[in-house]
PQR file of N, CA, C, O and H, with PARSE charges and radii, in Angstrom:
ATOM      1  N   UNK A   1     148.294-141.798  48.532 -0.4000 1.5000
ATOM      2  CA  UNK A   1     149.631-141.247  48.669 -0.0000 2.0000
ATOM      3  C   UNK A   1     150.133-140.844  47.278  0.5500 1.7000
ATOM      4  O   UNK A   1     149.917-141.558  46.299 -0.5500 1.4000
ATOM      5  N   UNK A   2     150.791-139.718  47.209 -0.4000 1.5000
ATOM      6  CA  UNK A   2     151.320-139.220  45.941 -0.0000 2.0000
ATOM      7  C   UNK A   2     152.823-139.465  45.859  0.5500 1.7000
ATOM      8  O   UNK A   2     153.521-139.467  46.873 -0.5500 1.4000
ATOM      9  H   UNK A   2     150.966-139.138  48.004  0.4000 1.0000
ATOM     10  N   UNK A   3     153.298-139.666  44.662 -0.4000 1.5000
ATOM     11  CA  UNK A   3     154.720-139.853  44.403 -0.0000 2.0000
ATOM     12  C   UNK A   3     155.481-138.598  44.869  0.5500 1.7000
ATOM     13  O   UNK A   3     155.095-137.485  44.513 -0.5500 1.4000
ATOM     14  H   UNK A   3     152.731-139.664  43.838  0.4000 1.0000
ATOM     15  N   UNK A   4     156.546-138.760  45.652 -0.4000 1.5000
ATOM     16  CA  UNK A   4     157.285-137.594  46.133 -0.0000 2.0000
ATOM     17  C   UNK A   4     158.070-136.871  45.033  0.5500 1.7000
ATOM     18  O   UNK A   4     158.534-135.751  45.245 -0.5500 1.4000
ATOM     19  H   UNK A   4     156.860-139.665  45.941  0.4000 1.0000
ATOM     20  N   UNK A   5     158.222-137.492  43.873 -0.4000 1.5000
ATOM     21  CA  UNK A   5     158.965-136.873  42.773 -0.0000 2.0000
ATOM     22  C   UNK A   5     158.036-136.081  41.855  0.5500 1.7000
ATOM     23  O   UNK A   5     158.330-134.934  41.519 -0.5500 1.4000
ATOM     24  H   UNK A   5     157.845-138.403  43.701  0.4000 1.0000
ATOM     25  N   UNK A   6     156.908-136.689  41.444 -0.4000 1.5000
ATOM     26  CA  UNK A   6     156.056-136.029  40.436 -0.0000 2.0000
ATOM     27  C   UNK A   6     154.615-135.802  40.876  0.5500 1.7000
ATOM     28  O   UNK A   6     153.837-135.213  40.126 -0.5500 1.4000
ATOM     29  H   UNK A   6     156.669-137.621  41.717  0.4000 1.0000
ATOM     30  N   UNK A   7     154.240-136.248  42.060 -0.4000 1.5000
ATOM     31  CA  UNK A   7     152.889-136.083  42.621 -0.0000 2.0000
ATOM     32  C   UNK A   7     151.807-136.935  41.967  0.5500 1.7000
ATOM     33  O   UNK A   7     150.627-136.740  42.260 -0.5500 1.4000
ATOM     34  H   UNK A   7     154.872-136.727  42.670  0.4000 1.0000
ATOM     35  N   UNK A   8     152.165-137.872  41.093 -0.4000 1.5000
ATOM     36  CA  UNK A   8     151.171-138.796  40.532 -0.0000 2.0000
ATOM     37  C   UNK A   8     150.836-139.844  41.599  0.5500 1.7000
ATOM     38  O   UNK A   8     151.591-140.009  42.557 -0.5500 1.4000
ATOM     39  H   UNK A   8     153.123-138.031  40.855  0.4000 1.0000
ATOM     40  N   UNK A   9     149.715-140.554  41.443 -0.4000 1.5000
ATOM     41  CA  UNK A   9     149.385-141.630  42.392 -0.0000 2.0000
ATOM     42  C   UNK A   9     150.477-142.707  42.384  0.5500 1.7000
ATOM     43  O   UNK A   9     151.057-143.005  41.340 -0.5500 1.4000
ATOM     44  H   UNK A   9     149.101-140.420  40.664  0.4000 1.0000
ATOM     45  N   UNK A  10     150.743-143.273  43.534 -0.4000 1.5000
ATOM     46  CA  UNK A  10     151.802-144.284  43.634 -0.0000 2.0000
ATOM     47  C   UNK A  10     151.356-145.617  43.041  0.5500 1.7000
ATOM     48  O   UNK A  10     150.163-145.900  42.931 -0.5500 1.4000
ATOM     49  H   UNK A  10     150.272-143.030  44.382  0.4000 1.0000
ATOM     50  N   UNK A  11     152.320-146.409  42.673 -0.4000 1.5000
ATOM     51  CA  UNK A  11     152.110-147.764  42.170 -0.0000 2.0000
ATOM     52  C   UNK A  11     152.660-148.698  43.241  0.5500 1.7000
ATOM     53  O   UNK A  11     153.789-148.517  43.697 -0.5500 1.4000
ATOM     54  H   UNK A  11     153.289-146.179  42.763  0.4000 1.0000
ATOM     55  N   UNK A  12     151.879-149.691  43.647 -0.4000 1.5000
ATOM     56  CA  UNK A  12     152.299-150.603  44.706 -0.0000 2.0000
ATOM     57  C   UNK A  12     153.653-151.247  44.406  0.5500 1.7000
ATOM     58  O   UNK A  12     154.431-151.520  45.320 -0.5500 1.4000
ATOM     59  H   UNK A  12     150.962-149.838  43.277  0.4000 1.0000
ATOM     60  N   UNK A  13     153.929-151.485  43.131 -0.4000 1.5000
ATOM     61  CA  UNK A  13     155.193-152.116  42.741 -0.0000 2.0000
ATOM     62  C   UNK A  13     156.397-151.222  43.050  0.5500 1.7000
ATOM     63  O   UNK A  13     157.486-151.725  43.326 -0.5500 1.4000
ATOM     64  H   UNK A  13     153.297-151.263  42.389  0.4000 1.0000
ATOM     65  N   UNK A  14     156.208-149.905  43.004 -0.4000 1.5000
ATOM     66  CA  UNK A  14     157.325-148.964  43.181 -0.0000 2.0000
ATOM     67  C   UNK A  14     157.136-148.062  44.399  0.5500 1.7000
ATOM     68  O   UNK A  14     157.875-147.093  44.572 -0.5500 1.4000
ATOM     69  H   UNK A  14     155.323-149.497  42.780  0.4000 1.0000
ATOM     70  N   UNK A  15     156.178-148.367  45.222 -0.4000 1.5000
ATOM     71  CA  UNK A  15     155.836-147.528  46.360 -0.0000 2.0000
ATOM     72  C   UNK A  15     157.059-147.083  47.132  0.5500 1.7000
ATOM     73  O   UNK A  15     157.898-147.932  47.431 -0.5500 1.4000
ATOM     74  H   UNK A  15     155.578-149.155  45.081  0.4000 1.0000
ATOM     75  N   UNK A  16     157.223-145.837  47.471 -0.4000 1.5000
ATOM     76  CA  UNK A  16     156.247-144.759  47.442 -0.0000 2.0000
ATOM     77  C   UNK A  16     156.227-143.979  46.128  0.5500 1.7000
ATOM     78  O   UNK A  16     155.668-142.884  46.069 -0.5500 1.4000
ATOM     79  H   UNK A  16     156.541-145.147  47.228  0.4000 1.0000
ATOM     80  N   UNK A  17     156.821-144.523  45.094 -0.4000 1.5000
ATOM     81  CA  UNK A  17     156.892-143.823  43.809 -0.0000 2.0000
ATOM     82  C   UNK A  17     155.807-144.328  42.858  0.5500 1.7000
ATOM     83  O   UNK A  17     155.136-145.323  43.131 -0.5500 1.4000
ATOM     84  H   UNK A  17     157.275-145.413  45.142  0.4000 1.0000
ATOM     85  N   UNK A  18     155.648-143.623  41.738 -0.4000 1.5000
ATOM     86  CA  UNK A  18     154.646-144.020  40.758 -0.0000 2.0000
ATOM     87  C   UNK A  18     155.238-144.920  39.678  0.5500 1.7000
ATOM     88  O   UNK A  18     154.500-145.614  38.978 -0.5500 1.4000
ATOM     89  H   UNK A  18     156.193-142.814  41.516  0.4000 1.0000
ATOM     90  N   UNK A  19     156.567-144.913  39.538 -0.4000 1.5000
ATOM     91  CA  UNK A  19     157.200-145.667  38.458 -0.0000 2.0000
ATOM     92  C   UNK A  19     158.671-145.910  38.778  0.5500 1.7000
ATOM     93  O   UNK A  19     159.228-145.331  39.711 -0.5500 1.4000
ATOM     94  H   UNK A  19     157.166-144.349  40.107  0.4000 1.0000
ATOM     95  N   UNK A  20     159.276-146.771  37.991 -0.4000 1.5000
ATOM     96  CA  UNK A  20     160.716-147.030  38.122 -0.0000 2.0000
ATOM     97  C   UNK A  20     161.505-145.763  37.838  0.5500 1.7000
ATOM     98  O   UNK A  20     162.534-145.510  38.465 -0.5500 1.4000
ATOM     99  H   UNK A  20     158.823-147.241  37.233  0.4000 1.0000
ATOM    100  N   UNK A  21     161.024-144.969  36.893 -0.4000 1.5000
ATOM    101  CA  UNK A  21     161.714-143.728  36.550 -0.0000 2.0000
ATOM    102  C   UNK A  21     161.831-142.809  37.765  0.5500 1.7000
ATOM    103  O   UNK A  21     162.911-142.296  38.057 -0.5500 1.4000
ATOM    104  H   UNK A  21     160.188-145.174  36.384  0.4000 1.0000
ATOM    105  N   UNK A  22     160.722-142.604  38.467 -0.4000 1.5000
ATOM    106  CA  UNK A  22     160.760-141.723  39.639 -0.0000 2.0000
ATOM    107  C   UNK A  22     161.608-142.331  40.760  0.5500 1.7000
ATOM    108  O   UNK A  22     162.288-141.603  41.481 -0.5500 1.4000
ATOM    109  H   UNK A  22     159.845-143.021  38.230  0.4000 1.0000
ATOM    110  N   UNK A  23     161.572-143.658  40.912 -0.4000 1.5000
ATOM    111  CA  UNK A  23     162.429-144.311  41.902 -0.0000 2.0000
ATOM    112  C   UNK A  23     163.899-144.084  41.547  0.5500 1.7000
ATOM    113  O   UNK A  23     164.724-143.840  42.428 -0.5500 1.4000
ATOM    114  H   UNK A  23     161.019-144.250  40.326  0.4000 1.0000
ATOM    115  N   UNK A  24     164.221-144.166  40.267 -0.4000 1.5000
ATOM    116  CA  UNK A  24     165.605-143.935  39.823 -0.0000 2.0000
ATOM    117  C   UNK A  24     166.023-142.473  39.999  0.5500 1.7000
ATOM    118  O   UNK A  24     167.169-142.189  40.350 -0.5500 1.4000
ATOM    119  H   UNK A  24     163.551-144.364  39.552  0.4000 1.0000
ATOM    120  N   UNK A  25     165.100-141.556  39.757 -0.4000 1.5000
ATOM    121  CA  UNK A  25     165.394-140.133  39.972 -0.0000 2.0000
ATOM    122  C   UNK A  25     165.730-139.907  41.446  0.5500 1.7000
ATOM    123  O   UNK A  25     166.682-139.198  41.771 -0.5500 1.4000
ATOM    124  H   UNK A  25     164.170-141.786  39.472  0.4000 1.0000
ATOM    125  N   UNK A  26     164.944-140.513  42.329 -0.4000 1.5000
ATOM    126  CA  UNK A  26     165.189-140.377  43.770 -0.0000 2.0000
ATOM    127  C   UNK A  26     166.539-140.980  44.151  0.5500 1.7000
ATOM    128  O   UNK A  26     167.288-140.380  44.923 -0.5500 1.4000
ATOM    129  H   UNK A  26     164.170-141.088  42.065  0.4000 1.0000
ATOM    130  N   UNK A  27     166.850-142.146  43.625 -0.4000 1.5000
ATOM    131  CA  UNK A  27     168.135-142.784  43.911 -0.0000 2.0000
ATOM    132  C   UNK A  27     169.289-141.909  43.436  0.5500 1.7000
ATOM    133  O   UNK A  27     170.291-141.771  44.137 -0.5500 1.4000
ATOM    134  H   UNK A  27     166.242-142.633  42.998  0.4000 1.0000
ATOM    135  N   UNK A  28     169.157-141.326  42.270 -0.4000 1.5000
ATOM    136  CA  UNK A  28     170.204-140.443  41.750 -0.0000 2.0000
ATOM    137  C   UNK A  28     170.409-139.234  42.664  0.5500 1.7000
ATOM    138  O   UNK A  28     171.537-138.780  42.854 -0.5500 1.4000
ATOM    139  H   UNK A  28     168.343-141.438  41.701  0.4000 1.0000
ATOM    140  N   UNK A  29     169.316-138.717  43.227 -0.4000 1.5000
ATOM    141  CA  UNK A  29     169.448-137.596  44.163 -0.0000 2.0000
ATOM    142  C   UNK A  29     170.216-138.019  45.404  0.5500 1.7000
ATOM    143  O   UNK A  29     171.057-137.269  45.898 -0.5500 1.4000
ATOM    144  H   UNK A  29     168.400-139.086  43.072  0.4000 1.0000
ATOM    145  N   UNK A  30     169.934-139.213  45.912 -0.4000 1.5000
ATOM    146  CA  UNK A  30     170.664-139.716  47.084 -0.0000 2.0000
ATOM    147  C   UNK A  30     172.146-139.895  46.750  0.5500 1.7000
ATOM    148  O   UNK A  30     173.018-139.440  47.490 -0.5500 1.4000
ATOM    149  H   UNK A  30     169.250-139.823  45.511  0.4000 1.0000
ATOM    150  N   UNK A  31     172.416-140.559  45.636 -0.4000 1.5000
ATOM    151  CA  UNK A  31     173.807-140.845  45.276 -0.0000 2.0000
ATOM    152  C   UNK A  31     174.592-139.587  44.940  0.5500 1.7000
ATOM    153  O   UNK A  31     175.799-139.524  45.174 -0.5500 1.4000
ATOM    154  H   UNK A  31     171.707-140.929  45.035  0.4000 1.0000
ATOM    155  N   UNK A  32     173.919-138.593  44.397 -0.4000 1.5000
ATOM    156  CA  UNK A  32     174.585-137.345  44.032 -0.0000 2.0000
ATOM    157  C   UNK A  32     174.674-136.335  45.163  0.5500 1.7000
ATOM    158  O   UNK A  32     175.217-135.245  44.980 -0.5500 1.4000
ATOM    159  H   UNK A  32     172.938-138.644  44.207  0.4000 1.0000
ATOM    160  N   UNK A  33     174.147-136.684  46.332 -0.4000 1.5000
ATOM    161  CA  UNK A  33     174.205-135.781  47.471 -0.0000 2.0000
ATOM    162  C   UNK A  33     173.121-134.731  47.477  0.5500 1.7000
ATOM    163  O   UNK A  33     173.202-133.759  48.227 -0.5500 1.4000
ATOM    164  H   UNK A  33     173.706-137.569  46.481  0.4000 1.0000
ATOM    165  N   UNK A  34     172.106-134.911  46.651 -0.4000 1.5000
ATOM    166  CA  UNK A  34     171.031-133.939  46.569 -0.0000 2.0000
ATOM    167  C   UNK A  34     170.206-133.818  47.837  0.5500 1.7000
ATOM    168  O   UNK A  34     169.534-132.807  48.039 -0.5500 1.4000
ATOM    169  H   UNK A  34     172.039-135.700  46.041  0.4000 1.0000
ATOM    170  N   UNK A  35     170.244-134.820  48.689 -0.4000 1.5000
ATOM    171  CA  UNK A  35     169.485-134.785  49.931 -0.0000 2.0000
ATOM    172  C   UNK A  35     170.375-134.470  51.131  0.5500 1.7000
ATOM    173  O   UNK A  35     169.916-134.544  52.271 -0.5500 1.4000
ATOM    174  H   UNK A  35     170.791-135.642  48.525  0.4000 1.0000
ATOM    175  N   UNK A  36     171.616-134.126  50.900 -0.4000 1.5000
ATOM    176  CA  UNK A  36     172.541-133.836  51.994 -0.0000 2.0000
ATOM    177  C   UNK A  36     172.128-132.561  52.722  0.5500 1.7000
ATOM    178  O   UNK A  36     171.642-131.608  52.114 -0.5500 1.4000
ATOM    179  H   UNK A  36     171.989-134.066  49.975  0.4000 1.0000
ATOM    180  N   UNK A  37     172.330-132.568  54.011 -0.4000 1.5000
ATOM    181  CA  UNK A  37     172.058-131.394  54.823 -0.0000 2.0000
ATOM    182  C   UNK A  37     173.394-130.725  55.110  0.5500 1.7000
ATOM    183  O   UNK A  37     174.256-131.320  55.757 -0.5500 1.4000
ATOM    184  H   UNK A  37     172.725-133.343  54.504  0.4000 1.0000
ATOM    185  N   UNK A  38     173.578-129.493  54.637 -0.4000 1.5000
ATOM    186  CA  UNK A  38     174.857-128.824  54.854 -0.0000 2.0000
ATOM    187  C   UNK A  38     175.098-128.559  56.339  0.5500 1.7000
ATOM    188  O   UNK A  38     174.168-128.276  57.095 -0.5500 1.4000
ATOM    189  H   UNK A  38     172.877-129.010  54.111  0.4000 1.0000
ATOM    190  N   UNK A  39     176.332-128.655  56.727 -0.4000 1.5000
ATOM    191  CA  UNK A  39     176.704-128.414  58.113 -0.0000 2.0000
ATOM    192  C   UNK A  39     177.495-127.120  58.219  0.5500 1.7000
ATOM    193  O   UNK A  39     178.295-126.786  57.345 -0.5500 1.4000
ATOM    194  H   UNK A  39     177.087-128.885  56.113  0.4000 1.0000
ATOM    195  N   UNK A  40     177.257-126.405  59.299 -0.4000 1.5000
ATOM    196  CA  UNK A  40     178.045-125.201  59.579 -0.0000 2.0000
ATOM    197  C   UNK A  40     178.948-125.428  60.789  0.5500 1.7000
ATOM    198  O   UNK A  40     179.572-124.491  61.288 -0.5500 1.4000
ATOM    199  H   UNK A  40     176.607-126.676  60.009  0.4000 1.0000
ATOM    200  N   UNK A  41     179.014-126.671  61.258 -0.4000 1.5000
ATOM    201  CA  UNK A  41     179.865-127.010  62.393 -0.0000 2.0000
ATOM    202  C   UNK A  41     181.329-126.874  61.967  0.5500 1.7000
ATOM    203  O   UNK A  41     181.752-127.548  61.027 -0.5500 1.4000
ATOM    204  H   UNK A  41     178.506-127.431  60.853  0.4000 1.0000
ATOM    205  N   UNK A  42     182.108-126.026  62.631 -0.4000 1.5000
ATOM    206  CA  UNK A  42     183.512-125.829  62.240 -0.0000 2.0000
ATOM    207  C   UNK A  42     184.322-127.124  62.230  0.5500 1.7000
ATOM    208  O   UNK A  42     185.243-127.271  61.426 -0.5500 1.4000
ATOM    209  H   UNK A  42     181.765-125.479  63.395  0.4000 1.0000
ATOM    210  N   UNK A  43     183.990-128.058  63.113 -0.4000 1.5000
ATOM    211  CA  UNK A  43     184.714-129.329  63.142 -0.0000 2.0000
ATOM    212  C   UNK A  43     184.454-130.125  61.859  0.5500 1.7000
ATOM    213  O   UNK A  43     185.366-130.763  61.335 -0.5500 1.4000
ATOM    214  H   UNK A  43     183.243-127.938  63.766  0.4000 1.0000
ATOM    215  N   UNK A  44     183.215-130.093  61.349 -0.4000 1.5000
ATOM    216  CA  UNK A  44     182.895-130.781  60.098 -0.0000 2.0000
ATOM    217  C   UNK A  44     183.659-130.165  58.933  0.5500 1.7000
ATOM    218  O   UNK A  44     184.172-130.879  58.071 -0.5500 1.4000
ATOM    219  H   UNK A  44     182.474-129.575  61.775  0.4000 1.0000
ATOM    220  N   UNK A  45     183.733-128.843  58.911 -0.4000 1.5000
ATOM    221  CA  UNK A  45     184.447-128.150  57.841 -0.0000 2.0000
ATOM    222  C   UNK A  45     185.930-128.524  57.883  0.5500 1.7000
ATOM    223  O   UNK A  45     186.540-128.776  56.844 -0.5500 1.4000
ATOM    224  H   UNK A  45     183.317-128.263  59.611  0.4000 1.0000
ATOM    225  N   UNK A  46     186.503-128.559  59.079 -0.4000 1.5000
ATOM    226  CA  UNK A  46     187.920-128.910  59.228 -0.0000 2.0000
ATOM    227  C   UNK A  46     188.184-130.348  58.771  0.5500 1.7000
ATOM    228  O   UNK A  46     189.173-130.612  58.088 -0.5500 1.4000
ATOM    229  H   UNK A  46     186.008-128.354  59.923  0.4000 1.0000
ATOM    230  N   UNK A  47     187.301-131.269  59.146 -0.4000 1.5000
ATOM    231  CA  UNK A  47     187.459-132.670  58.726 -0.0000 2.0000
ATOM    232  C   UNK A  47     187.363-132.794  57.211  0.5500 1.7000
ATOM    233  O   UNK A  47     188.137-133.530  56.599 -0.5500 1.4000
ATOM    234  H   UNK A  47     186.497-131.054  59.700  0.4000 1.0000
ATOM    235  N   UNK A  48     186.423-132.084  56.605 -0.4000 1.5000
ATOM    236  CA  UNK A  48     186.250-132.132  55.149 -0.0000 2.0000
ATOM    237  C   UNK A  48     187.496-131.583  54.454  0.5500 1.7000
ATOM    238  O   UNK A  48     187.964-132.167  53.477 -0.5500 1.4000
ATOM    239  H   UNK A  48     185.793-131.486  57.102  0.4000 1.0000
ATOM    240  N   UNK A  49     188.031-130.478  54.944 -0.4000 1.5000
ATOM    241  CA  UNK A  49     189.232-129.906  54.355 -0.0000 2.0000
ATOM    242  C   UNK A  49     190.419-130.847  54.495  0.5500 1.7000
ATOM    243  O   UNK A  49     191.193-131.015  53.553 -0.5500 1.4000
ATOM    244  H   UNK A  49     187.651-130.004  55.738  0.4000 1.0000
ATOM    245  N   UNK A  50     190.567-131.460  55.659 -0.4000 1.5000
ATOM    246  CA  UNK A  50     191.655-132.431  55.865 -0.0000 2.0000
ATOM    247  C   UNK A  50     191.549-133.584  54.877  0.5500 1.7000
ATOM    248  O   UNK A  50     192.561-134.039  54.344 -0.5500 1.4000
ATOM    249  H   UNK A  50     189.938-131.324  56.424  0.4000 1.0000
ATOM    250  N   UNK A  51     190.317-134.068  54.623 -0.4000 1.5000
ATOM    251  CA  UNK A  51     190.114-135.176  53.696 -0.0000 2.0000
ATOM    252  C   UNK A  51     190.453-134.770  52.267  0.5500 1.7000
ATOM    253  O   UNK A  51     191.069-135.544  51.535 -0.5500 1.4000
ATOM    254  H   UNK A  51     189.495-133.699  55.056  0.4000 1.0000
ATOM    255  N   UNK A  52     190.060-133.572  51.863 -0.4000 1.5000
ATOM    256  CA  UNK A  52     190.371-133.083  50.516 -0.0000 2.0000
ATOM    257  C   UNK A  52     191.882-132.969  50.345  0.5500 1.7000
ATOM    258  O   UNK A  52     192.423-133.376  49.317 -0.5500 1.4000
ATOM    259  H   UNK A  52     189.559-132.943  52.458  0.4000 1.0000
ATOM    260  N   UNK A  53     192.557-132.422  51.338 -0.4000 1.5000
ATOM    261  CA  UNK A  53     194.016-132.279  51.258 -0.0000 2.0000
ATOM    262  C   UNK A  53     194.705-133.639  51.248  0.5500 1.7000
ATOM    263  O   UNK A  53     195.689-133.831  50.533 -0.5500 1.4000
ATOM    264  H   UNK A  53     192.117-132.091  52.173  0.4000 1.0000
ATOM    265  N   UNK A  54     194.192-134.592  52.042 -0.4000 1.5000
ATOM    266  CA  UNK A  54     194.769-135.936  52.073 -0.0000 2.0000
ATOM    267  C   UNK A  54     194.631-136.602  50.708  0.5500 1.7000
ATOM    268  O   UNK A  54     195.572-137.231  50.223 -0.5500 1.4000
ATOM    269  H   UNK A  54     193.393-134.437  52.623  0.4000 1.0000
ATOM    270  N   UNK A  55     193.459-136.465  50.087 -0.4000 1.5000
ATOM    271  CA  UNK A  55     193.246-137.060  48.772 -0.0000 2.0000
ATOM    272  C   UNK A  55     194.115-136.390  47.715  0.5500 1.7000
ATOM    273  O   UNK A  55     194.606-137.054  46.803 -0.5500 1.4000
ATOM    274  H   UNK A  55     192.695-135.954  50.481  0.4000 1.0000
ATOM    275  N   UNK A  56     194.306-135.081  47.834 -0.4000 1.5000
ATOM    276  CA  UNK A  56     195.161-134.367  46.883 -0.0000 2.0000
ATOM    277  C   UNK A  56     196.606-134.849  46.998  0.5500 1.7000
ATOM    278  O   UNK A  56     197.313-134.945  45.995 -0.5500 1.4000
ATOM    279  H   UNK A  56     193.906-134.542  48.576  0.4000 1.0000
ATOM    280  N   UNK A  57     197.042-135.150  48.214 -0.4000 1.5000
ATOM    281  CA  UNK A  57     198.402-135.646  48.414 -0.0000 2.0000
ATOM    282  C   UNK A  57     198.589-137.036  47.812  0.5500 1.7000
ATOM    283  O   UNK A  57     199.706-137.404  47.450 -0.5500 1.4000
ATOM    284  H   UNK A  57     196.468-135.072  49.030  0.4000 1.0000
ATOM    285  N   UNK A  58     197.523-137.802  47.701 -0.4000 1.5000
ATOM    286  CA  UNK A  58     197.600-139.155  47.161 -0.0000 2.0000
ATOM    287  C   UNK A  58     197.296-139.210  45.677  0.5500 1.7000
ATOM    288  O   UNK A  58     197.334-140.289  45.086 -0.5500 1.4000
ATOM    289  H   UNK A  58     196.616-137.503  47.996  0.4000 1.0000
ATOM    290  N   UNK A  59     196.999-138.086  45.063 -0.4000 1.5000
ATOM    291  CA  UNK A  59     196.629-138.037  43.659 -0.0000 2.0000
ATOM    292  C   UNK A  59     197.800-138.454  42.776  0.5500 1.7000
ATOM    293  O   UNK A  59     198.919-137.983  42.980 -0.5500 1.4000
ATOM    294  H   UNK A  59     196.968-137.209  45.543  0.4000 1.0000
ATOM    295  N   UNK A  60     197.561-139.341  41.783 -0.4000 1.5000
ATOM    296  CA  UNK A  60     198.656-139.748  40.886 -0.0000 2.0000
ATOM    297  C   UNK A  60     199.080-138.619  39.949  0.5500 1.7000
ATOM    298  O   UNK A  60     200.163-138.678  39.366 -0.5500 1.4000
ATOM    299  H   UNK A  60     196.652-139.723  41.618  0.4000 1.0000
ATOM    300  N   UNK A  61     198.241-137.591  39.798 -0.4000 1.5000
ATOM    301  CA  UNK A  61     198.568-136.466  38.918 -0.0000 2.0000
ATOM    302  C   UNK A  61     199.449-135.426  39.603  0.5500 1.7000
ATOM    303  O   UNK A  61     199.930-134.489  38.966 -0.5500 1.4000
ATOM    304  H   UNK A  61     197.362-137.543  40.271  0.4000 1.0000
ATOM    305  N   UNK A  62     199.655-135.604  40.908 -0.4000 1.5000
ATOM    306  CA  UNK A  62     200.434-134.628  41.668 -0.0000 2.0000
ATOM    307  C   UNK A  62     201.899-134.700  41.251  0.5500 1.7000
ATOM    308  O   UNK A  62     202.478-135.786  41.249 -0.5500 1.4000
ATOM    309  H   UNK A  62     199.265-136.366  41.425  0.4000 1.0000
ATOM    310  N   UNK A  63     202.513-133.567  40.898 -0.4000 1.5000
ATOM    311  CA  UNK A  63     203.933-133.572  40.555 -0.0000 2.0000
ATOM    312  C   UNK A  63     204.779-133.874  41.780  0.5500 1.7000
ATOM    313  O   UNK A  63     204.467-133.426  42.883 -0.5500 1.4000
ATOM    314  H   UNK A  63     202.042-132.685  40.900  0.4000 1.0000
ATOM    315  N   UNK A  64     205.851-134.634  41.586 -0.4000 1.5000
ATOM    316  CA  UNK A  64     206.716-135.018  42.711 -0.0000 2.0000
ATOM    317  C   UNK A  64     207.945-134.183  42.770  0.5500 1.7000
ATOM    318  O   UNK A  64     208.780-134.374  43.655 -0.5500 1.4000
ATOM    319  H   UNK A  64     206.104-134.998  40.690  0.4000 1.0000
TER
END
């Protein structure tokens, strides 16, 4: 099996990766949304917009 990040042989200690570095690169992609699947569902877009507007209303930088 090859490392999904760099294609080197995997190391049992970090499987399915070859090293801690590649495992960390993969984790960063997950945390940063790099593996997200975009949605074109109008309901998802509406929910996302509502959440952005709600957070903007709660922002401490918002002028009163």
